[in-house]
Backbone as CSV, one residue per row, in Angstrom:
resi,resn,N_x,N_y,N_z,CA_x,CA_y,CA_z,C_x,C_y,C_z
1,MET,-35.658,26.026,-18.594,-36.771,26.067,-19.539,-38.132,24.914,-19.320
2,ARG,-39.355,25.477,-19.435,-40.504,24.532,-19.239,-40.871,23.947,-20.560
3,VAL,-40.682,22.877,-20.850,-41.469,22.043,-21.808,-42.695,21.189,-21.673
4,ALA,-43.604,21.433,-22.223,-44.639,21.184,-22.124,-45.102,20.020,-23.411
5,ILE,-45.557,18.738,-23.005,-45.881,17.871,-24.179,-47.300,17.466,-24.065
6,PRO,-48.371,17.317,-24.697,-49.699,16.637,-24.762,-49.590,15.446,-24.654
7,VAL,-50.267,14.551,-24.152,-49.920,12.946,-24.171,-51.476,12.358,-24.178
8,GLN,-51.038,11.483,-24.600,-52.696,10.293,-24.895,-51.714,8.769,-24.238
9,LYS,-52.431,8.069,-23.482,-52.087,6.831,-22.883,-50.412,7.182,-22.567
10,ARG,-50.135,8.056,-22.136,-48.540,8.220,-21.608,-47.499,8.573,-22.453
11,ARG,-47.752,8.472,-23.851,-46.964,9.010,-25.085,-47.512,10.436,-25.671
12,LEU,-46.286,11.227,-26.492,-47.212,12.214,-27.436,-48.500,11.886,-27.932
13,ALA,-49.393,12.714,-27.449,-50.719,12.500,-28.591,-50.379,12.736,-29.871
14,THR,-50.777,11.973,-30.830,-50.641,12.169,-32.106,-51.303,13.575,-32.863
15,ASN,-52.340,13.614,-32.324,-52.726,15.293,-32.742,-53.388,16.066,-31.291
16,PHE,-52.779,17.149,-31.789,-52.890,18.125,-30.541,-54.146,18.087,-30.112
17,LYS,-54.926,17.929,-30.904,-56.502,18.047,-30.364,-56.955,17.204,-29.206
18,ASP,-56.428,16.117,-29.377,-56.806,14.740,-28.711,-55.636,14.340,-27.362
19,PHE,-55.628,15.181,-26.611,-54.644,15.149,-25.542,-55.456,14.830,-24.339
20,GLU,-55.324,14.030,-23.448,-55.673,13.871,-22.350,-55.474,14.479,-20.918
21,GLN,-53.924,14.526,-20.964,-52.719,15.061,-20.059,-51.647,15.946,-20.712
22,VAL,-51.134,16.908,-19.814,-49.542,17.736,-20.442,-49.025,17.193,-19.420
23,ILE,-47.912,16.578,-19.891,-46.647,16.868,-18.977,-45.914,18.014,-18.981
24,LEU,-45.446,18.569,-18.140,-44.377,19.678,-18.033,-43.107,19.231,-17.544
25,LEU,-41.967,19.693,-18.275,-40.660,19.089,-17.777,-39.645,20.349,-17.672
26,ASP,-39.384,20.808,-16.274,-38.588,21.715,-16.354,-37.020,21.161,-16.580
27,THR,-36.230,21.926,-17.623,-35.258,21.586,-17.640,-34.011,22.834,-17.433
28,GLU,-32.680,22.230,-17.257,-31.644,23.220,-16.739,-30.505,22.641,-17.032
29,ASN,-29.409,23.326,-17.899,-28.125,22.597,-18.249,-28.510,21.337,-18.794
30,GLN,-29.417,21.310,-20.113,-29.366,20.413,-20.855,-29.821,19.068,-20.086
31,LYS,-30.609,19.217,-19.156,-31.220,17.860,-18.221,-32.403,18.146,-17.514
32,ILE,-33.203,17.186,-17.530,-34.761,17.109,-16.911,-34.522,17.336,-15.607
33,GLN,-34.849,18.349,-14.673,-34.917,18.522,-13.498,-36.258,18.399,-12.667
34,GLN,-37.190,18.513,-13.146,-38.534,18.225,-12.681,-39.559,17.820,-13.438
35,ARG,-40.663,16.949,-13.101,-41.490,16.454,-14.005,-42.909,16.829,-13.284
36,LYS,-43.999,17.365,-13.852,-45.320,17.663,-13.420,-46.356,17.395,-14.259
37,ARG,-47.481,16.733,-14.068,-48.805,16.214,-15.357,-49.622,16.973,-14.604
38,LEU,-50.464,17.624,-15.641,-51.679,18.250,-15.373,-52.870,17.819,-16.395
39,ALA,-53.881,17.754,-15.622,-55.051,17.383,-16.590,-55.171,18.252,-17.795
40,CYS,-55.838,17.767,-18.816,-56.232,18.614,-19.773,-57.267,19.650,-19.637
41,PRO,-57.093,20.782,-19.858,-58.116,21.797,-19.238,-59.465,21.521,-20.010
42,ASN,-60.511,22.227,-19.472,-61.801,22.138,-19.955,-62.490,23.534,-20.413
43,ILE,-61.603,24.090,-21.514,-61.544,25.392,-21.980,-61.395,25.487,-23.415
44,ARG,-61.809,26.339,-24.165,-61.927,26.535,-25.198,-60.554,26.490,-26.361
45,PRO,-60.399,25.840,-27.137,-59.181,25.609,-27.888,-58.579,26.939,-28.223
46,TRP,-59.063,27.913,-28.190,-58.110,29.333,-28.320,-57.752,29.672,-27.493
47,MET,-58.039,29.262,-25.924,-57.624,29.775,-24.982,-56.324,28.868,-24.366
48,LEU,-56.120,27.611,-25.077,-54.956,26.920,-24.817,-53.449,27.658,-24.371
49,PRO,-53.506,28.685,-25.683,-51.842,29.137,-25.462,-51.793,29.992,-24.044
50,LEU,-53.040,30.888,-23.747,-52.964,31.469,-22.454,-52.836,30.448,-21.327
51,TRP,-53.368,29.577,-21.320,-53.166,28.541,-20.066,-52.275,27.981,-20.154
52,PHE,-51.185,27.383,-21.333,-49.982,26.830,-21.225,-49.035,28.231,-20.794
53,ARG,-49.340,29.426,-21.142,-48.534,30.582,-20.407,-48.714,30.966,-19.205
54,GLU,-49.837,30.604,-18.699,-49.839,30.367,-17.310,-49.159,29.589,-16.457
55,HIS,-48.947,28.531,-16.817,-48.133,27.321,-16.638,-46.825,27.696,-16.943
56,ASN,-46.247,28.671,-17.481,-45.059,29.312,-17.653,-43.955,28.297,-18.679
57,VAL,-45.145,27.738,-19.608,-44.399,26.643,-20.799,-43.738,28.011,-21.680
58,ASP,-42.370,27.504,-21.853,-41.574,28.199,-23.088,-41.540,27.265,-24.266
59,LEU,-41.567,26.115,-24.077,-41.728,25.418,-25.501,-42.490,24.282,-25.436
60,LEU,-43.437,24.138,-26.469,-44.308,23.169,-26.807,-43.825,21.758,-27.740
61,ILE,-43.790,20.709,-27.442,-43.762,19.776,-28.431,-44.744,19.099,-28.475
62,VAL,-44.919,18.867,-29.948,-46.435,18.205,-30.698,-46.146,17.425,-31.805
63,GLY,-46.664,16.567,-31.857,-46.913,15.760,-33.566,-47.387,16.373,-34.372
64,ASN,-48.534,16.804,-34.234,-49.652,17.382,-35.375,-50.476,18.182,-34.832
65,ILE,-50.579,19.720,-35.397,-51.126,21.128,-35.178,-51.224,21.620,-36.235
66,ASP,-52.199,22.512,-36.069,-52.457,23.369,-37.543,-51.633,24.802,-37.279
67,GLU,-51.553,25.484,-38.577,-50.923,26.890,-38.558,-51.320,27.970,-37.522
68,ILE,-52.640,28.015,-37.698,-53.298,28.834,-36.601,-52.935,28.635,-35.389
69,ALA,-53.299,27.331,-34.905,-53.077,27.383,-33.349,-51.417,27.673,-33.294
70,ILE,-50.509,27.130,-34.037,-48.816,27.276,-34.084,-48.616,28.936,-33.552
71,GLY,-49.714,29.932,-34.389,-49.560,31.397,-34.610,-49.806,31.623,-33.122
72,LEU,-50.989,31.280,-32.795,-51.554,31.892,-31.382,-50.832,31.390,-30.069
73,PHE,-49.722,30.100,-30.285,-48.820,29.858,-29.255,-47.757,30.808,-29.456
74,GLN,-46.841,30.933,-30.261,-46.302,31.886,-30.595,-46.366,33.508,-30.336
75,LYS,-47.747,33.688,-30.561,-48.022,35.159,-30.016,-48.038,35.287,-28.612
76,ALA,-48.152,33.900,-27.866,-48.107,34.106,-26.096,-46.831,33.907,-26.000
77,GLY,-45.818,33.925,-26.696,-44.703,33.661,-26.313,-43.990,32.303,-26.255
78,ILE,-44.581,31.282,-26.931,-44.312,29.861,-26.808,-43.682,29.348,-28.098
79,LYS,-42.749,28.950,-27.902,-42.326,27.967,-29.010,-42.848,26.746,-29.279
80,VAL,-42.749,26.519,-30.656,-43.706,25.471,-30.901,-42.570,24.132,-31.889
81,VAL,-42.517,23.204,-31.226,-41.815,22.094,-32.460,-43.038,21.268,-32.541
82,THR,-42.947,20.974,-33.976,-44.117,20.244,-34.419,-43.313,18.795,-35.101
83,GLY,-43.962,17.741,-35.601,-43.868,16.503,-36.395,-42.977,15.611,-35.414
84,ALA,-42.993,15.680,-33.981,-42.413,14.751,-33.004,-42.844,13.534,-33.313
85,PRO,-42.156,12.415,-33.016,-42.549,11.329,-32.822,-43.231,10.794,-31.878
86,HIS,-44.122,9.383,-31.601,-45.033,9.279,-30.767,-43.928,8.462,-29.843
87,LEU,-43.447,9.195,-29.035,-42.524,8.670,-28.076,-42.903,9.229,-26.604
88,PHE,-42.171,8.932,-25.522,-42.385,9.230,-23.838,-42.058,10.642,-23.972
89,PRO,-42.541,11.373,-22.971,-42.236,13.110,-22.851,-40.877,13.186,-22.733
90,GLU,-40.352,12.111,-22.004,-38.817,12.191,-21.414,-37.593,12.223,-22.527
91,GLU,-38.155,11.446,-23.470,-37.391,10.745,-24.911,-37.469,12.247,-25.646
92,LEU,-38.654,12.655,-25.633,-38.584,13.831,-26.606,-37.941,14.728,-25.935
93,THR,-37.984,15.095,-24.525,-37.487,16.787,-24.355,-35.817,16.158,-24.357
94,GLU,-35.366,14.737,-24.160,-33.957,14.476,-24.147,-33.446,14.865,-25.290
95,LYS,-34.208,14.229,-26.484,-33.952,14.321,-27.919,-33.831,15.793,-28.433
96,TYR,-34.827,16.472,-27.957,-34.628,18.197,-28.388,-33.583,18.514,-27.639
97,LEU,-33.335,18.229,-26.111,-32.033,19.212,-25.741,-30.628,18.510,-26.248
98,SER,-30.483,17.151,-26.700,-29.446,16.667,-27.307,-29.027,17.554,-28.706
99,ASP,-29.917,18.076,-29.258,-30.096,18.602,-30.701,-29.514,20.041,-30.712
100,PHE,-29.270,20.373,-29.041,-29.200,21.993,-29.203,-28.054,22.013,-28.145
């Protein structure tokens, strides 16, 4: 599973609209296997779900995001987890994986 976490200053961006990078974490057997960093794309907000899908994202972990955006991500086949705390991407992913 590939997890995407939008970050600002190395931690989860508190608002999905204000991220500078995306951290992609590939997981297998409930463990993080690989980490990749991508710059925030210079595209229209409504195009973001397709951009994430092009990068094979399965799960998006965010703090604050509106319902319309959630629907667009779900339509693109990306599960969205909201209300995440302002932690480092690895911490968030490990917490998500340990809950399942």
